[in-house]
C-alpha positions, 0 to 999 in steps of 0.5 A: 870183290874177290878173295884178296879183298875178302881176306883184307876184310877178315884181317881187319875184322880180326884186329878190331875184335882183338882190340875189344877183348882182354889179354886173358880172352881167346879169339879164333876164326872157325872158318869163313866169316865165323869168329868165336871169342872165349871170355875167361876169368869172369865174375862168379855171380851170373848177373855181373858176368852177364853184364861184362859179357854184354859190354864186350859183345856190344863193343865188338858189334859197334867196332865192326859197324865202322867203315873199312878202308880196303884197297883205297875203297870204303866198305861197310859191314855189320855182325850178328853176335850170339852169346852162351854162358858156361854156368858149371853145367855138364855141357860139352864144348860142342853143345856150347858152340851150338848154343852160341850159334843158335843165339847168333841165328836169333840175332840174324833173324832180328835183322842183324847187327845185334847181340843175343844171349842163349836162354832157357827158351832157346834151349827148350826150342832146341830140345823140342825141335830135336825130339820132333825131328827124331819122331818124324824120322819114323813117321813114314816107316810106322805109317803115321802120315796120311793124305788129306784132300782139299777140293778144287772146283770150276766156275760152276762149282763142279769138282775138278780135282783136289790138292793132296796135303800131307798130315802127320798123325802121331800116336802120342802127339796127335795131329802135328801141324804141317806148320811145325813139321814141313819146315823141319822136313825141308831143312833136313833130308827128311823132305825127300822121304816124305815127298816120295811117300806123298807122290806114291800115295797120290798115285795110288789114289788116282788109280782108285779114282780111275775105276769110278765114273764119278771120280775118273775125271779128277786131277790130283795136285801134289806139292814138290819141294825144291830139294825133291825136284832137284834130285837127279833121279826125280824124273825116274821116280815119277816115271816108275810110279806112272808105269808101276800103277799104269796111271793116266799121268794127265790126272797127276799135277805137280805144283812147284813154287816160284822159288823152285822154278827160278833157282836154276831155270835152264835145268828146271825147264829141261825137267819140266819138258820131260814131265810134260812128255809123260803128260804130267800137269804142271802148276806154279804154286803161290804165284805173285809172291816171287820177283822174277817170274814174269821174265821166265814165264814164257819159257816155262811149259806150265799148265796152270798158275795158282794165285797165292791166297794172301792176295785173295784174302785181302781182295775185299779190303785192298784195291792193290790186291784186286789189281794184282789178282786181275793182272795175274789172271789176264797175264795167264790168259795171254799165255794160254794158261789155266788159273786157279785161286786158292784161299777162297773163303767167302762169296765176296771172294768168289764173286770178285774172282768170277768177274775177273775171269778166274777159271778154278777155285780152292778154299774153305768156301768149298771145303777144308782139307779132309781125309779121303772118306770125307772127301768122297762123301762130299762128292757123293752128295753132289754138293760142295760145302 
């Protein structure tokens, strides 16, 4: 509605919060729509102090849900409130604000329009996360990362390639789950360092495969994050690796999620065409989980669509997922795209997908992600397990 209406909303919000607190308390606006209230002269007993704070916070929350009359129009808004109690511990003002902010984010995660107190569990989560991030900063330089490979097969179950999946093997933590460290890396700049390492390791492996009759036909898929893809020098990095390793770029496949593709379509399309000019393959990962792909699909120079495993998993029990998967496969064929299904775990999954005309498969039915030695042993057996 413009800055003027925004300012009116902030002014009205300020007045409402002021009406909920006492004269001894302090209200500040840190910037934007972030307000901080400092409550003083509370009871020395934690239980009583907590009750007082909870009542004030709830009073603020309720006051901010009432309609706003701004320029003769009615608007609705709500708040997410985080609370941290200062209990005579040695804590800096900065840490106190961080604790309060974390509690506020918990309120947001719960759906908003809520109040959450910072507690010991949150503190443990903060400390655990900080320690994990500190360790992750040394993972590349200390050679703790390793690529695992999950086999991809064609309709005859012959190996056609693999997806490269990064694993972190810490000297004391052991194997750290990607569920733990990938989101952490993505929320920080660490994903760039990790992503560069993965890309170069994949290129090195493709060079090794190119020297063997058994493996020179294999493609290797690499996941590229949104932050990594958006880097101004991303294309140059890929190009330099291809030249440095004298790589057959057609064996390298970059997997992008719908989120990456749809954030800035024009810029993404330019980069995609540049990658295609290098002969690098392009696959859209987790297809079907986004909302806007269909309108842009005809513009994107994709080679492949990967059906998200969530649809494949429930195909045998949910007819809606069957319809979704069949629609994706038919659409891919109409656009002359290859299509691969991930998360294929049972013969029933495979049978249904074959009936629908799926072209390639990936999942535990054929093999779990494994280190390179086990992956190549799997190929030597000329069997898929």
